[in-house]
C-alpha positions as CSV (number, residue, x, y, z in Angstrom):
1,X,53.5,-167.8,-209.1
2,X,55.9,-166.2,-211.1
3,X,58.2,-163.6,-209.3
4,X,59.9,-161.0,-210.6
5,X,62.9,-159.1,-208.6
6,X,63.4,-155.3,-210.0
7,X,63.3,-151.4,-209.6
8,X,61.0,-149.0,-209.6
9,X,61.4,-145.1,-210.9
10,X,62.9,-143.7,-208.6
11,X,63.4,-146.2,-205.9
12,X,67.1,-147.5,-205.2
13,X,66.2,-150.7,-203.6
14,X,64.1,-153.2,-205.7
15,X,60.8,-155.2,-204.9
16,X,59.6,-158.4,-205.8
17,X,56.2,-158.2,-208.0
18,X,54.1,-161.5,-208.7
19,X,53.3,-161.4,-212.9
20,X,50.5,-162.0,-214.7
21,X,50.8,-161.2,-218.5
22,X,52.1,-158.1,-218.4
23,X,51.2,-156.6,-215.2
24,X,53.4,-156.7,-211.9
25,X,51.6,-156.7,-208.7
26,X,54.1,-155.8,-205.6
27,X,54.7,-158.6,-203.7
28,X,57.3,-157.3,-201.0
29,X,58.1,-153.8,-200.9
30,X,62.1,-153.2,-201.3
31,X,62.8,-156.5,-200.9
32,X,66.4,-156.3,-202.7
33,X,65.9,-160.0,-204.0
34,X,64.1,-163.4,-203.4
35,X,66.5,-164.4,-200.5
36,X,63.3,-163.4,-198.1
37,X,60.8,-165.6,-200.1
38,X,63.1,-168.5,-200.3
39,X,64.2,-168.7,-196.9
40,X,60.3,-168.8,-195.8
41,X,60.2,-171.7,-198.6
42,X,62.8,-173.7,-196.7
43,X,60.9,-172.9,-193.4
44,X,57.9,-174.6,-195.3
45,X,55.8,-171.0,-195.2
46,X,53.6,-170.7,-197.8
47,X,54.4,-167.5,-200.3
48,X,52.8,-164.0,-199.7
49,X,49.8,-162.5,-201.0
50,X,50.0,-159.6,-203.6
51,X,49.2,-156.3,-202.2
52,X,46.3,-155.9,-204.4
53,X,46.2,-152.3,-205.2
54,X,49.5,-152.1,-206.2
55,X,50.1,-153.1,-209.5
56,X,52.4,-151.8,-212.2
57,X,53.1,-152.4,-215.6
58,X,56.4,-154.8,-216.5
59,X,57.5,-151.8,-218.5
60,X,57.9,-150.0,-215.3
61,X,60.1,-152.2,-213.4
62,X,64.4,-152.1,-214.4
63,X,65.0,-156.2,-213.4
64,X,67.5,-157.1,-210.5
65,X,69.1,-160.4,-210.3
66,X,66.8,-162.8,-208.6
67,X,69.6,-163.6,-205.7
68,X,71.9,-160.9,-205.6
69,X,74.9,-162.6,-204.1
70,X,74.4,-166.3,-204.8
71,X,76.3,-168.6,-202.6
72,X,77.2,-171.3,-205.3
73,X,76.5,-171.3,-209.3
74,X,77.2,-174.5,-210.1
75,X,76.9,-174.9,-214.5
76,X,76.4,-178.2,-216.6
77,X,78.0,-178.5,-220.1
78,X,77.6,-180.7,-222.8
79,X,74.3,-181.3,-221.4
80,X,72.5,-182.0,-224.8
81,X,74.3,-184.8,-226.9
82,X,73.9,-182.3,-230.0
83,X,76.1,-179.6,-228.7
84,X,78.6,-182.0,-227.3
85,X,78.8,-183.6,-230.3
86,X,79.0,-180.2,-232.6
87,X,81.8,-179.0,-230.0
88,X,83.9,-182.4,-230.5
89,X,83.2,-184.0,-227.4
90,X,81.7,-187.7,-226.5
91,X,78.3,-187.6,-225.1
92,X,79.2,-187.6,-221.5
93,X,78.2,-190.6,-218.8
94,X,78.8,-188.4,-215.8
95,X,77.7,-184.3,-215.3
96,X,80.7,-182.2,-217.0
97,X,80.7,-179.1,-214.2
98,X,82.0,-175.3,-213.7
99,X,81.8,-173.4,-211.2
100,X,80.4,-169.4,-211.9
101,X,81.1,-166.5,-210.2
102,X,78.5,-163.7,-208.5
103,X,80.5,-161.2,-210.0
104,X,80.0,-162.6,-213.4
105,X,76.2,-162.5,-213.8
106,X,73.8,-159.7,-214.4
107,X,70.3,-159.5,-214.7
108,X,68.0,-159.5,-217.9
109,X,68.2,-155.8,-220.3
110,X,71.3,-155.0,-218.3
111,X,74.2,-154.8,-221.2
112,X,76.4,-158.2,-222.0
113,X,79.8,-156.9,-221.9
114,X,82.0,-158.2,-224.6
115,X,85.7,-158.4,-223.3
116,X,88.4,-156.6,-224.5
117,X,90.6,-159.6,-224.3
118,X,88.6,-161.4,-227.2
119,X,85.9,-161.5,-229.8
120,X,85.3,-165.1,-229.4
121,X,81.8,-164.4,-227.5
122,X,79.2,-166.9,-227.6
123,X,75.6,-167.1,-226.2
124,X,74.3,-169.8,-224.8
125,X,70.5,-170.4,-223.1
126,X,70.1,-172.6,-220.9
127,X,67.3,-173.4,-217.8
128,X,68.4,-172.4,-214.1
129,X,67.3,-173.6,-211.0
130,X,67.0,-172.2,-207.9
131,X,67.4,-174.3,-204.8
132,X,64.6,-173.3,-202.4
133,X,65.6,-176.1,-199.5
134,X,69.4,-176.7,-199.0
135,X,70.6,-180.3,-198.5
136,X,73.5,-183.0,-198.8
137,X,73.1,-186.3,-200.4
138,X,69.7,-185.2,-201.8
139,X,67.7,-188.4,-203.0
140,X,67.3,-188.3,-206.7
141,X,63.4,-189.6,-205.5
142,X,62.7,-185.9,-203.8
143,X,65.2,-183.8,-205.4
144,X,62.2,-181.7,-206.7
145,X,61.2,-180.7,-203.6
146,X,64.1,-178.3,-203.0
147,X,63.3,-176.3,-206.0
148,X,62.5,-172.7,-205.5
149,X,61.8,-172.0,-208.8
150,X,63.5,-171.9,-212.6
151,X,64.6,-169.1,-214.6
152,X,66.3,-168.3,-217.8
153,X,70.1,-168.0,-218.0
154,X,72.4,-167.0,-221.0
155,X,75.6,-168.4,-220.2
156,X,78.1,-166.1,-222.2
157,X,81.3,-167.6,-223.2
158,X,84.5,-166.6,-224.5
159,X,85.6,-169.4,-226.2
160,X,89.3,-168.5,-226.7
161,X,89.3,-168.7,-223.1
162,X,87.3,-171.6,-222.4
163,X,89.7,-173.5,-224.4
164,X,93.1,-172.1,-223.3
165,X,93.1,-175.0,-220.4
166,X,91.1,-178.3,-220.2
167,X,89.3,-176.6,-217.5
168,X,86.7,-174.3,-218.5
169,X,86.8,-171.2,-215.4
170,X,88.3,-168.6,-217.3
171,X,86.1,-168.7,-220.4
172,X,83.0,-169.0,-218.1
173,X,83.4,-165.8,-215.6
174,X,84.7,-162.8,-217.6
175,X,82.8,-159.7,-215.5
176,X,79.5,-159.2,-216.8
177,X,78.6,-162.1,-218.9
178,X,76.4,-164.8,-217.6
179,X,72.9,-162.8,-217.8
180,X,69.9,-164.1,-215.8
181,X,66.3,-163.7,-215.0
182,X,64.0,-161.9,-214.9
183,X,61.1,-164.2,-214.0
184,X,61.2,-167.5,-211.5
185,X,58.3,-169.4,-211.8
186,X,57.6,-171.6,-208.7
187,X,57.6,-175.5,-209.6
188,X,53.9,-175.7,-209.4
189,X,53.5,-173.7,-213.0
190,X,55.7,-176.3,-214.9
191,X,56.2,-179.7,-215.7
192,X,57.9,-181.9,-213.4
193,X,61.5,-180.8,-213.7
194,X,60.7,-178.3,-216.2
195,X,60.7,-181.1,-218.9
196,X,58.9,-180.6,-222.7
197,X,59.4,-177.3,-222.3
198,X,60.9,-175.2,-226.1
199,X,64.5,-173.4,-225.5
200,X,65.4,-170.7,-228.0
201,X,68.1,-168.4,-228.6
202,X,67.7,-165.1,-230.8
203,X,70.2,-162.8,-232.1
204,X,68.8,-159.7,-233.0
205,X,65.8,-161.9,-234.2
206,X,67.4,-164.6,-236.5
207,X,66.7,-167.7,-234.2
208,X,69.9,-169.6,-233.6
209,X,69.1,-172.6,-231.1
210,X,65.8,-174.1,-230.8
211,X,65.3,-177.2,-228.9
212,X,63.9,-178.5,-226.4
213,X,64.7,-179.4,-222.0
214,X,63.4,-183.1,-222.9
215,X,66.7,-183.3,-224.3
216,X,68.9,-182.5,-221.4
217,X,70.9,-185.8,-220.8
218,X,71.3,-185.4,-217.0
219,X,67.6,-184.1,-216.1
220,X,66.9,-181.6,-213.3
221,X,66.5,-184.5,-210.1
222,X,69.4,-186.4,-211.4
223,X,71.7,-183.5,-211.4
224,X,70.8,-182.1,-207.9
225,X,71.6,-185.2,-206.7
226,X,74.9,-185.5,-208.3
227,X,75.6,-182.2,-207.3
228,X,74.4,-182.7,-203.3
229,X,76.8,-185.9,-203.4
230,X,79.7,-183.6,-203.8
231,X,78.6,-180.7,-201.8
232,X,76.5,-179.1,-199.5
233,X,73.4,-177.2,-201.5
234,X,72.1,-174.3,-199.7
235,X,68.9,-171.9,-200.1
236,X,70.1,-169.6,-202.9
237,X,72.4,-171.4,-204.7
238,X,71.3,-171.7,-208.3
239,X,72.4,-174.7,-211.3
240,X,71.9,-174.6,-214.6
241,X,71.5,-177.1,-216.7
242,X,73.6,-176.5,-219.9
243,X,72.9,-175.3,-223.9
244,X,71.3,-177.3,-226.8
245,X,73.1,-177.1,-230.4
246,X,73.1,-174.0,-232.2
247,X,76.3,-172.0,-230.4
248,X,77.9,-169.6,-232.6
249,X,81.7,-171.3,-232.2
250,X,80.3,-174.4,-234.0
251,X,78.7,-172.7,-237.0
252,X,80.3,-172.0,-240.0
253,X,81.1,-169.3,-240.4
254,X,81.1,-168.9,-236.5
255,X,78.7,-166.0,-235.4
256,X,79.6,-164.1,-231.9
257,X,78.1,-162.1,-230.0
258,X,79.2,-158.3,-230.8
259,X,78.5,-154.4,-229.7
260,X,75.3,-153.4,-230.5
261,X,73.7,-157.0,-230.8
262,X,70.7,-157.9,-228.6
263,X,70.7,-161.3,-227.8
264,X,67.1,-162.9,-226.6
265,X,67.1,-166.1,-224.6
266,X,63.7,-168.0,-224.1
267,X,62.5,-171.2,-222.5
268,X,58.2,-171.7,-222.1
269,X,56.3,-171.2,-219.9
270,X,59.3,-169.0,-218.2
271,X,60.1,-165.9,-220.3
272,X,62.8,-164.0,-221.9
273,X,66.1,-162.7,-220.8
274,X,67.1,-160.1,-223.2
275,X,70.3,-158.3,-223.3
276,X,72.4,-156.0,-225.1
277,X,75.8,-156.4,-225.9
278,X,78.4,-153.7,-225.4
279,X,81.8,-153.7,-225.8
280,X,84.4,-153.5,-222.8
281,X,85.2,-149.3,-222.0
282,X,88.5,-148.0,-220.5
283,X,90.6,-150.5,-221.9
284,X,91.8,-149.2,-225.3
285,X,92.1,-151.7,-227.9
286,X,91.2,-155.0,-227.7
287,X,93.5,-157.8,-227.4
288,X,92.7,-161.0,-229.7
289,X,93.7,-164.1,-227.9
290,X,95.3,-167.1,-229.6
291,X,92.1,-168.7,-231.2
């Protein structure tokens, strides 16, 4: 099933829809997000059937975050060998991990915010997993059973701040820089572990990243096992699986997202996360970090 959380015109609370092509069918009215369905999944319940008489065009729905306030957002870096090399890193033998704050996240179609601190705003297309059943020390052999769904993520990164220290937290957590969704696809509609899917970034229609999820160094099941060795995963937590080569900072000349741009990240079988880029308002002239 393909699920969309979003708001219809005249409504203030998002509902959940089942998507088929360009048609969205009401699944759960004014649900807020997917949390109730994730809880039902964790309890072993089946997803509800759509309300057949309530159908809408996708154009009528303003996307909302699939999980409004996720507990943990765990992100992998350097999970594609060529991306590690283009950034000057060795190919890792253990996942490079960092955390994102919920305040950094926005839904598809909402503006990604170019911060006043630096113009070095980069795109990163990534596969994102939404955890359905939590646990600690989850075996790799059963890890895929813990997935509620897969979605698309743009890990917008402020490179000057990412490189200020050995830790990447600052550059990965500016408000309004991480775009998510809009579609969450349940695992039954995709290959196991979402392997073999094309993954791409387009900036103003120009293809800048084009790869395949088969190139991930640490695939989905292995990563869930590794992360759950460290921390308890809970329903609604999310894990991002790193970006392929072609990011802006590694290009010559470098390519940064700027105000007025439109960025699209797409994963085969899941969908497109599209966002305009706007400059942070109200802070006066941009302060450039040392680069």
